[in-house]
N, C-alpha and C positions, 0 to 999 in steps of 0.2 A: 756624157749622158750618165745619170746615176744608176747604180746597180739595183736590181730588184731585190727586195728583202724576202727570201724564201724560208727564213728560219721558222716561221709559223705554219708553213705548208705541211699538210698531212703526208706522212711517208706512204709510198706506194705499197700495195699488198705484197709485191715481189720483195721489196726491201724488208718488210715485216717478216716474211717467211724466212729470208736468209738470216735475219737477226734471231729468229726463233731457233734455227738450227744451232747457232753459236751458243745461245743461252742454255739450251737443253744439254749440250755437250759440256759447257762450263759449270753447270750446276747452279745457275742463277734463277732460283725459284721465283723471286719477285718479278724479274724481267720476263720470265716465261708467262706468268699470269697476265702481266701488262700487255704483252704482245698478243696473246690469245684474245683478250678482251678488246683489243684494237682491231681484230679481224684476221690475225695470222691463221694459216691453215695447219691444224695439228697433223695432217697427213701429207704435208708438202715433202716432196722428194728432192733432195739436193744432189750433191756429187755422188755418183755411183748408186743413186737410188736410195740413199740413207734418209730416213725420216727422223724427226726430233725424238720419237720414241726409241728408235734403234740407237741413236747416239746416247740418249740418257741411260738406256739399258747397258750399253757397252761400258759406260763410266760408273754404273751402280747408283744412279741418282733416283732412289725410290720415290721421294716426294714429288719429283717432277714427273715421273712415270704415272703416278696416281692422278695428277692434274691433267696430263695429256689424255689419259684414258677417259676421265670424266668429261673432257671437252671433245670427245669423239675420235681420238686416235685409234686406228685399226691395228690391233696386235698381230694380225696375220699378214700384214704387208711384208713383202720381201724386197731386198735390194738387188742390185745387178748380179750378186753372187748367189742368189737364191736363199739368203739367210734372213730370219726374222729377228725381232728384238730379243725374243727368248733365247735364240741361238747365241747371240752376242753376250747376253747376260751369263749364260752357262759357260761359254768359252773363256770369259774373263773373271770367273770366280764368284759370280753373284747368284748362287744357287737358289736362294729364296726368291729373288726377283724373277729368275727364269721360271720357277714353278708358278708364281703368281701370273706371269704373262702367258704361259702355256695353258693355264686354266681359262684364260680369256679368249683363246682361239678355238676352243672346243664347244 
C-alpha cells in the first residue's frame, strides 16, 4: 500500500505554537512573522509557562518582542515562577527592553 503524502498538509496550531517558542528564543524574526501569520498564538505558554515574549526578552531579541506585542502578546503574563518578560529582560542585562516591557504592563 502506498504511503500518503502529507508534505503539503497544514501544520497543526499546536505545532505552530511550539515552533514559535523556538523561533522567538532563537531570534529568527522571519520565522516568527511567518508563524504568527499562519495562526500561531503569541501568548502560547510552553514549558514552565514561558511564552514567546518571555523567551525573546530573556535573549534580548527586541525586534521579535516588538512583533509579538503588535500581534497581541500580553506583557503581563507570568510563567510558573511568577516572572514576566520584563523580569527576564532585567535579569539578563537587557535594561532597555525591560523598561519597554514594564511600560506595556501599566
